[in-house]
TORKOL-4160 file (C-alpha; in steps of 0.2 Angstrom, whole numbers, padded with zeros to 4 digits, m for minus):
86
<pt num="1" X="0369" Y="0465" Z="0581"/>
<pt num="2" X="0369" Y="0477" Z="0566"/>
<pt num="3" X="0386" Y="0479" Z="0558"/>
<pt num="4" X="0394" Y="0485" Z="0542"/>
<pt num="5" X="0411" Y="0483" Z="0533"/>
<pt num="6" X="0412" Y="0464" Z="0538"/>
<pt num="7" X="0418" Y="0451" Z="0527"/>
<pt num="8" X="0410" Y="0434" Z="0523"/>
<pt num="9" X="0416" Y="0418" Z="0516"/>
<pt num="10" X="0407" Y="0402" Z="0512"/>
<pt num="11" X="0413" Y="0385" Z="0518"/>
<pt num="12" X="0402" Y="0372" Z="0511"/>
<pt num="13" X="0385" Y="0372" Z="0520"/>
<pt num="14" X="0389" Y="0387" Z="0531"/>
<pt num="15" X="0392" Y="0406" Z="0529"/>
<pt num="16" X="0405" Y="0414" Z="0540"/>
<pt num="17" X="0405" Y="0433" Z="0545"/>
<pt num="18" X="0421" Y="0440" Z="0551"/>
<pt num="19" X="0425" Y="0457" Z="0559"/>
<pt num="20" X="0416" Y="0473" Z="0554"/>
<pt num="21" X="0410" Y="0489" Z="0563"/>
<pt num="22" X="0396" Y="0489" Z="0575"/>
<pt num="23" X="0382" Y="0502" Z="0574"/>
<pt num="24" X="0391" Y="0512" Z="0588"/>
<pt num="25" X="0406" Y="0514" Z="0576"/>
<pt num="26" X="0418" Y="0501" Z="0585"/>
<pt num="27" X="0428" Y="0489" Z="0575"/>
<pt num="28" X="0423" Y="0471" Z="0580"/>
<pt num="29" X="0433" Y="0456" Z="0586"/>
<pt num="30" X="0419" Y="0445" Z="0583"/>
<pt num="31" X="0416" Y="0430" Z="0571"/>
<pt num="32" X="0400" Y="0421" Z="0568"/>
<pt num="33" X="0394" Y="0407" Z="0557"/>
<pt num="34" X="0376" Y="0405" Z="0549"/>
<pt num="35" X="0368" Y="0388" Z="0546"/>
<pt num="36" X="0355" Y="0391" Z="0532"/>
<pt num="37" X="0347" Y="0374" Z="0536"/>
<pt num="38" X="0343" Y="0378" Z="0554"/>
<pt num="39" X="0343" Y="0397" Z="0551"/>
<pt num="40" X="0354" Y="0400" Z="0566"/>
<pt num="41" X="0369" Y="0410" Z="0570"/>
<pt num="42" X="0383" Y="0404" Z="0582"/>
<pt num="43" X="0397" Y="0414" Z="0589"/>
<pt num="44" X="0415" Y="0409" Z="0586"/>
<pt num="45" X="0430" Y="0413" Z="0597"/>
<pt num="46" X="0434" Y="0431" Z="0596"/>
<pt num="47" X="0449" Y="0437" Z="0586"/>
<pt num="48" X="0464" Y="0445" Z="0595"/>
<pt num="49" X="0463" Y="0461" Z="0585"/>
<pt num="50" X="0448" Y="0472" Z="0581"/>
<pt num="51" X="0446" Y="0472" Z="0562"/>
<pt num="52" X="0435" Y="0481" Z="0549"/>
<pt num="53" X="0438" Y="0481" Z="0530"/>
<pt num="54" X="0446" Y="0463" Z="0533"/>
<pt num="55" X="0449" Y="0451" Z="0519"/>
<pt num="56" X="0444" Y="0433" Z="0522"/>
<pt num="57" X="0448" Y="0417" Z="0513"/>
<pt num="58" X="0445" Y="0398" Z="0517"/>
<pt num="59" X="0458" Y="0385" Z="0513"/>
<pt num="60" X="0460" Y="0367" Z="0519"/>
<pt num="61" X="0445" Y="0369" Z="0532"/>
<pt num="62" X="0453" Y="0384" Z="0539"/>
<pt num="63" X="0447" Y="0402" Z="0538"/>
<pt num="64" X="0460" Y="0417" Z="0537"/>
<pt num="65" X="0456" Y="0435" Z="0542"/>
<pt num="66" X="0469" Y="0445" Z="0533"/>
<pt num="67" X="0473" Y="0463" Z="0536"/>
<pt num="68" X="0460" Y="0476" Z="0538"/>
<pt num="69" X="0459" Y="0492" Z="0548"/>
<pt num="70" X="0455" Y="0499" Z="0565"/>
<pt num="71" X="0455" Y="0516" Z="0573"/>
<pt num="72" X="0469" Y="0512" Z="0586"/>
<pt num="73" X="0481" Y="0503" Z="0575"/>
<pt num="74" X="0477" Y="0510" Z="0558"/>
<pt num="75" X="0480" Y="0498" Z="0543"/>
<pt num="76" X="0483" Y="0480" Z="0549"/>
<pt num="77" X="0496" Y="0468" Z="0542"/>
<pt num="78" X="0492" Y="0453" Z="0552"/>
<pt num="79" X="0483" Y="0437" Z="0549"/>
<pt num="80" X="0472" Y="0427" Z="0561"/>
<pt num="81" X="0467" Y="0409" Z="0558"/>
<pt num="82" X="0451" Y="0399" Z="0563"/>
<pt num="83" X="0453" Y="0380" Z="0560"/>
<pt num="84" X="0436" Y="0373" Z="0558"/>
<pt num="85" X="0440" Y="0355" Z="0565"/>
<pt num="86" X="0447" Y="0361" Z="0581"/>
Protein backbone atom coordinates (compact mmCIF):
# COMPACT_ATOMS: atom_id res chain seq x y z
CA UNK A 1 0.00 0.00 0.00
CA UNK A 2 1.40 3.44 -0.84
CA UNK A 3 2.11 5.52 2.24
CA UNK A 4 3.92 8.64 3.36
CA UNK A 5 5.09 10.23 6.62
CA UNK A 6 5.97 6.85 8.16
CA UNK A 7 9.10 6.22 10.18
CA UNK A 8 11.69 3.48 9.74
CA UNK A 9 14.17 1.79 12.03
CA UNK A 10 16.83 -0.82 11.35
CA UNK A 11 17.15 -3.76 13.69
CA UNK A 12 20.08 -5.87 12.46
CA UNK A 13 18.93 -7.73 9.38
CA UNK A 14 15.49 -6.14 9.10
CA UNK A 15 13.84 -2.78 8.34
CA UNK A 16 10.71 -1.82 10.27
CA UNK A 17 8.21 0.74 8.92
CA UNK A 18 5.80 2.18 11.47
CA UNK A 19 2.66 4.29 11.00
CA UNK A 20 2.31 6.97 8.33
CA UNK A 21 -0.52 8.19 6.12
CA UNK A 22 -2.23 6.12 3.43
CA UNK A 23 -2.74 7.38 -0.11
CA UNK A 24 -6.36 8.12 0.95
CA UNK A 25 -5.08 10.53 3.64
CA UNK A 26 -5.80 8.34 6.68
CA UNK A 27 -3.25 7.93 9.47
CA UNK A 28 -2.18 4.30 9.87
CA UNK A 29 -2.02 1.89 12.80
CA UNK A 30 0.10 -0.51 10.77
CA UNK A 31 3.63 -1.72 11.30
CA UNK A 32 5.54 -3.85 8.82
CA UNK A 33 8.94 -5.48 8.61
CA UNK A 34 11.04 -5.94 5.48
CA UNK A 35 13.53 -8.78 5.14
CA UNK A 36 16.07 -7.71 2.49
CA UNK A 37 17.39 -11.25 2.06
CA UNK A 38 14.02 -12.82 1.20
CA UNK A 39 12.77 -9.48 -0.23
CA UNK A 40 9.47 -9.91 1.60
CA UNK A 41 7.26 -7.70 3.73
CA UNK A 42 5.40 -9.03 6.78
CA UNK A 43 2.73 -7.32 8.85
CA UNK A 44 3.19 -6.82 12.59
CA UNK A 45 0.33 -6.41 15.09
CA UNK A 46 -1.37 -3.05 14.58
CA UNK A 47 -0.81 -0.20 17.01
CA UNK A 48 -3.54 1.00 19.36
CA UNK A 49 -3.35 4.55 17.97
CA UNK A 50 -3.15 5.76 14.37
CA UNK A 51 0.13 7.69 13.95
CA UNK A 52 1.79 9.85 11.32
CA UNK A 53 4.96 11.89 11.90
CA UNK A 54 5.89 9.27 14.52
CA UNK A 55 9.35 8.90 16.01
CA UNK A 56 10.74 5.36 16.16
CA UNK A 57 13.71 3.90 18.04
CA UNK A 58 14.99 0.43 18.89
CA UNK A 59 16.47 -0.60 22.22
CA UNK A 60 17.11 -4.04 23.75
CA UNK A 61 15.29 -5.90 20.96
CA UNK A 62 12.18 -3.72 21.25
CA UNK A 63 10.86 -1.01 18.93
CA UNK A 64 9.23 2.11 20.36
CA UNK A 65 6.77 4.30 18.42
CA UNK A 66 6.90 7.69 20.14
CA UNK A 67 4.43 10.54 19.74
CA UNK A 68 3.27 11.56 16.32
CA UNK A 69 0.03 13.10 15.16
CA UNK A 70 -3.42 12.13 13.93
CA UNK A 71 -6.48 14.07 12.78
CA UNK A 72 -8.76 12.94 15.61
CA UNK A 73 -6.38 13.46 18.56
CA UNK A 74 -3.91 16.03 17.26
CA UNK A 75 -0.39 15.85 18.67
CA UNK A 76 0.24 12.54 20.46
CA UNK A 77 2.18 12.15 23.71
CA UNK A 78 1.95 8.35 23.98
CA UNK A 79 4.41 5.53 23.32
CA UNK A 80 3.76 2.05 21.93
CA UNK A 81 6.22 -0.83 22.21
CA UNK A 82 6.88 -3.89 20.04
CA UNK A 83 9.02 -6.59 21.62
CA UNK A 84 10.65 -8.57 18.84
CA UNK A 85 11.13 -11.75 20.88
CA UNK A 86 7.45 -12.15 21.80
